VMD Tcl script that draws the C-alpha trace (Angstrom):
set ca {
  {23.92 -17.95 3.68}
  {23.74 -20.63 6.36}
  {21.82 -19.68 9.53}
  {23.44 -20.19 12.74}
  {21.84 -22.91 14.66}
  {22.40 -20.99 18.03}
  {19.92 -18.56 16.54}
  {16.62 -20.17 15.71}
  {13.72 -18.35 17.69}
  {10.48 -20.15 18.37}
  {8.28 -20.30 15.28}
  {4.95 -18.19 15.30}
  {2.07 -19.75 13.59}
  {-0.65 -17.56 12.17}
  {-3.84 -19.24 10.90}
  {-4.97 -17.08 8.13}
  {-8.99 -17.56 8.34}
  {-9.42 -14.40 5.96}
  {-12.95 -14.57 4.65}
  {-13.27 -18.27 5.31}
  {-16.12 -17.56 7.62}
  {-18.61 -17.06 4.86}
  {-19.82 -13.98 6.42}
  {-21.12 -15.82 9.57}
  {-20.07 -14.87 13.02}
  {-20.68 -18.55 14.19}
  {-18.42 -19.92 12.04}
  {-15.76 -17.03 12.65}
  {-16.24 -18.15 16.27}
  {-15.62 -21.88 15.53}
  {-12.43 -20.88 13.43}
  {-11.16 -19.22 16.40}
  {-11.89 -21.91 19.12}
  {-10.48 -24.65 17.02}
  {-7.24 -22.52 15.95}
  {-6.73 -21.78 19.73}
  {-7.78 -25.01 21.61}
  {-7.14 -27.91 18.86}
  {-4.43 -26.63 16.42}
  {-2.74 -24.39 19.24}
  {-1.65 -21.53 16.66}
  {-0.25 -18.38 18.15}
  {-2.87 -16.25 16.15}
  {-5.71 -16.25 13.90}
  {-6.02 -13.55 11.06}
  {-9.13 -12.32 9.48}
  {-9.67 -9.59 6.45}
  {-11.11 -6.08 6.34}
  {-12.08 -4.21 3.30}
  {-14.05 -1.08 2.60}
  {-15.37 -2.17 -0.70}
  {-16.57 1.10 -2.19}
  {-12.90 2.48 -1.35}
  {-11.01 -0.35 -2.69}
  {-13.00 -1.33 -6.06}
  {-13.95 0.95 -8.96}
  {-17.56 1.33 -9.77}
  {-16.97 -0.99 -12.59}
  {-15.45 -3.64 -10.51}
  {-18.01 -3.17 -7.87}
  {-20.90 -3.80 -10.42}
  {-19.14 -6.72 -12.44}
  {-20.19 -10.25 -11.87}
  {-17.75 -12.54 -9.82}
  {-15.15 -13.96 -11.98}
  {-16.18 -17.42 -10.79}
  {-19.76 -17.33 -10.20}
  {-19.78 -20.67 -8.38}
  {-17.84 -19.19 -5.35}
  {-19.98 -15.93 -5.49}
  {-22.29 -14.80 -2.52}
  {-23.80 -12.09 -4.40}
  {-25.13 -11.12 -7.78}
  {-22.15 -8.79 -8.15}
  {-18.66 -8.88 -7.13}
  {-19.30 -5.95 -4.87}
  {-22.37 -7.75 -3.41}
  {-20.14 -10.52 -2.77}
  {-17.44 -8.71 -1.21}
  {-20.05 -6.97 1.04}
  {-21.59 -10.46 2.12}
  {-18.16 -11.48 3.48}
  {-17.44 -8.24 5.20}
  {-17.67 -7.62 9.09}
  {-18.35 -4.43 10.71}
  {-15.84 -3.06 13.26}
  {-18.10 -3.88 16.05}
  {-18.17 -7.59 14.99}
  {-14.25 -7.50 14.57}
  {-14.38 -6.27 18.43}
  {-16.31 -9.23 19.17}
  {-13.94 -11.55 17.41}
  {-11.04 -10.10 19.25}
  {-12.91 -10.59 22.52}
  {-13.60 -14.24 21.55}
  {-9.85 -14.71 20.75}
  {-8.80 -13.21 24.30}
  {-11.09 -15.74 25.79}
  {-9.82 -18.82 23.73}
  {-6.03 -17.69 24.19}
  {-5.13 -16.73 20.80}
  {-3.97 -13.44 19.02}
  {-6.59 -11.46 17.04}
  {-5.52 -9.88 13.85}
  {-6.75 -8.66 10.68}
  {-5.41 -8.05 7.23}
  {-6.16 -4.35 6.08}
  {-6.84 -3.78 2.35}
  {-7.47 0.11 2.47}
  {-6.92 3.24 4.40}
  {-10.58 3.41 6.04}
  {-9.90 -0.48 7.19}
  {-6.74 0.45 8.41}
  {-8.33 3.00 10.51}
  {-10.87 1.01 11.64}
  {-8.76 -2.08 12.92}
  {-6.08 0.23 14.10}
  {-8.75 1.56 16.63}
  {-9.00 -1.85 18.12}
  {-5.46 -1.91 19.07}
  {-4.16 -5.34 18.11}
  {-0.80 -6.52 18.71}
  {-0.03 -6.71 14.79}
  {-1.97 -5.64 11.56}
  {-1.11 -7.50 8.33}
  {-0.75 -5.63 4.77}
  {-1.23 -8.33 2.21}
  {0.73 -8.39 -1.14}
  {-2.18 -6.74 -3.03}
  {-1.79 -3.60 -0.81}
  {1.76 -3.51 0.00}
  {2.19 -0.44 -2.64}
  {-0.61 1.60 -1.08}
  {1.77 4.19 0.21}
  {-0.92 6.38 2.10}
  {-2.02 3.46 3.94}
  {1.49 2.48 4.84}
  {2.41 5.84 5.92}
  {-0.85 6.11 7.89}
  {-0.13 3.01 9.86}
  {3.44 4.02 10.44}
  {2.22 7.50 11.91}
  {-0.67 6.14 13.79}
  {-0.70 2.41 14.60}
  {1.85 1.62 17.54}
  {1.92 -2.29 16.87}
  {3.81 -4.49 14.69}
  {2.95 -4.20 10.50}
  {3.52 -7.59 9.02}
  {3.83 -7.45 5.20}
  {3.49 -9.84 2.47}
  {5.94 -9.56 -0.77}
  {4.03 -11.57 -3.21}
  {3.85 -10.17 -6.73}
  {6.12 -7.41 -5.58}
  {9.34 -6.02 -7.68}
  {12.72 -5.67 -5.76}
  {12.46 -1.84 -6.19}
  {8.90 -1.79 -4.71}
  {10.52 -3.96 -1.63}
  {13.40 -1.38 -1.12}
  {10.95 1.24 -1.28}
  {8.63 -0.23 1.40}
  {11.44 -0.93 3.67}
  {12.95 2.74 3.17}
  {9.39 4.21 3.75}
  {9.55 2.35 7.28}
  {12.97 3.28 8.04}
  {12.25 6.89 7.19}
  {9.37 6.83 9.50}
  {11.23 5.22 12.27}
  {9.22 1.98 12.36}
  {11.48 -0.44 10.53}
  {12.01 -2.29 13.83}
  {8.13 -3.12 13.79}
  {8.30 -4.17 10.13}
  {8.16 -8.18 9.38}
  {8.21 -9.16 5.72}
  {6.93 -12.21 4.43}
  {8.23 -14.21 1.42}
  {5.27 -15.18 -0.65}
  {4.08 -16.20 -3.99}
  {0.42 -14.97 -4.80}
  {-1.40 -17.92 -6.36}
  {-4.18 -20.12 -4.89}
  {-3.02 -22.84 -4.52}
  {0.88 -22.26 -5.78}
  {2.73 -25.47 -7.22}
  {5.74 -26.46 -5.39}
  {8.12 -25.22 -8.16}
  {6.78 -21.49 -7.73}
  {6.95 -21.41 -3.99}
  {10.74 -20.35 -4.41}
  {11.66 -20.93 -0.85}
  {15.37 -19.59 -1.48}
  {13.79 -16.06 -1.85}
  {13.91 -16.34 1.99}
  {17.66 -16.11 1.87}
  {17.55 -13.05 -0.65}
  {15.03 -11.39 1.65}
  {17.29 -12.23 4.76}
  {20.48 -11.02 2.92}
  {18.85 -7.79 1.87}
  {16.53 -6.88 4.87}
  {17.38 -8.83 8.06}
  {19.44 -6.06 9.76}
  {16.80 -3.51 8.73}
  {13.47 -5.02 9.91}
  {12.29 -6.97 12.78}
  {11.79 -10.41 11.39}
  {11.41 -12.51 8.16}
  {8.29 -14.77 7.87}
  {6.61 -17.04 5.28}
  {3.11 -16.99 3.80}
  {2.39 -20.19 2.04}
  {-0.43 -20.77 -0.49}
  {0.67 -24.51 -1.35}
  {-0.48 -27.78 -0.31}
  {0.76 -29.72 2.54}
  {2.90 -28.53 5.40}
  {6.49 -29.98 4.39}
  {7.58 -26.69 2.77}
  {6.80 -24.60 5.75}
  {9.28 -26.63 7.97}
  {11.99 -25.97 5.44}
  {11.05 -22.14 5.36}
  {11.46 -22.04 9.01}
  {14.95 -23.86 8.90}
  {15.91 -21.29 6.20}
  {14.89 -18.36 8.76}
  {11.27 -17.55 8.46}
  {10.37 -17.33 12.14}
  {6.75 -16.35 11.31}
  {4.75 -18.93 9.32}
  {1.04 -18.04 8.19}
  {-1.19 -20.48 6.38}
  {-4.67 -20.18 4.80}
  {-7.13 -21.84 7.22}
  {-10.53 -23.34 7.22}
  {-12.88 -25.71 8.81}
  {-13.69 -27.43 5.32}
  {-11.83 -27.40 2.20}
  {-14.96 -28.20 0.20}
  {-16.78 -25.00 1.28}
  {-18.04 -22.47 -1.18}
  {-15.41 -19.81 -1.74}
  {-12.15 -19.05 -3.47}
  {-9.78 -19.54 -0.64}
  {-11.02 -22.95 0.81}
  {-9.15 -25.15 -1.70}
  {-5.64 -23.52 -0.80}
  {-6.36 -23.64 3.05}
  {-5.41 -26.25 5.56}
  {-8.09 -27.72 7.51}
  {-7.85 -27.90 11.44}
  {-5.73 -31.06 11.61}
  {-3.14 -29.41 9.05}
  {-2.75 -26.60 11.13}
  {-2.31 -28.73 14.34}
  {0.18 -30.93 12.43}
  {2.09 -27.73 11.24}
  {2.36 -26.36 14.78}
  {3.46 -29.66 16.06}
  {6.14 -30.34 13.32}
  {7.49 -26.69 13.67}
  {7.90 -27.19 17.39}
  {9.68 -30.34 16.99}
  {12.04 -28.83 14.46}
  {12.62 -25.96 16.83}
  {13.66 -28.05 19.51}
  {15.82 -30.05 17.32}
  {17.91 -27.13 15.94}
  {20.58 -27.17 18.51}
  {24.12 -28.13 18.04}
  {25.60 -30.64 20.91}
  {26.39 -29.18 23.85}
  {29.19 -31.76 24.61}
  {30.83 -34.31 22.41}
  {28.77 -37.37 23.82}
  {25.34 -36.53 25.17}
  {23.83 -38.26 28.29}
  {21.22 -40.24 26.31}
  {24.41 -41.69 24.52}
  {26.36 -42.91 27.16}
  {24.42 -45.86 28.12}
  {24.29 -46.71 24.38}
  {28.10 -46.12 24.29}
  {28.82 -48.38 26.97}
  {26.80 -50.98 25.80}
  {27.43 -50.94 21.93}
  {30.57 -48.86 20.97}
  {33.16 -50.86 19.32}
  {36.58 -51.26 21.31}
  {39.93 -53.16 20.70}
  {40.45 -56.25 22.36}
}
mol new
graphics top color blue
foreach p $ca { graphics top sphere $p radius 0.5 }
foreach p [lrange $ca 0 end-1] q [lrange $ca 1 end] { graphics top cylinder $p $q radius 0.2 }
display resetview
């Protein structure tokens, strides 16, 4: 399927800070300010989890699978260390408003969905890991008035169809944005599978609001290709320093990477047009000067 050049929308870039703030509000504020003023991203996104609800007692008490990345003696303690309260998220939202960038959060469980929805952000993200949490999806459809952006990593086609059908049944499909995603950190290029964007567009473009791309790869070339294939929302993990302690930093872009991504996507957006006339005004001087003529 070839995308008509006339239909390209401006790309919307989301800097996925997640838990790369390492549990520190001052780092989160730096992430916001840098994403807004230096990177010129459209939105920054954090995460919210109720760990007692999300994890089994055994998971909560188990050691972190990579102890060097852990902020606690157990995985539960590690996750609690990285968690912000609703009031702290309200502060993040206020800082985003001051900096001129959209605030959002991924929600991993029903309690977190309720808490973040109370802040009334423009959109809430459902990560790949939770996109079959049917009770949470139904609650969001019934109680949250904004967009729901949802990643399709590690998801079967049967599950995809059930997700979209749920939003259609609830009358909310026009607020649903689906993201092509491969769940891995980082993802090698051969596993990015960009042509899945074509398949998702063929299956759902007329049924949902838009298609996006959430990448966990290295570099920024792939994201530009995703945009040209029709993913108008582009989300990348984002950190201030890829060497910091934590699971996601190594698969994240640093500020200059996000800045270049925004710059390159904007340039491609401006370039994705057809010629409005056979010879452009910029070409006329060169035509008069250089074009071969019969003598």
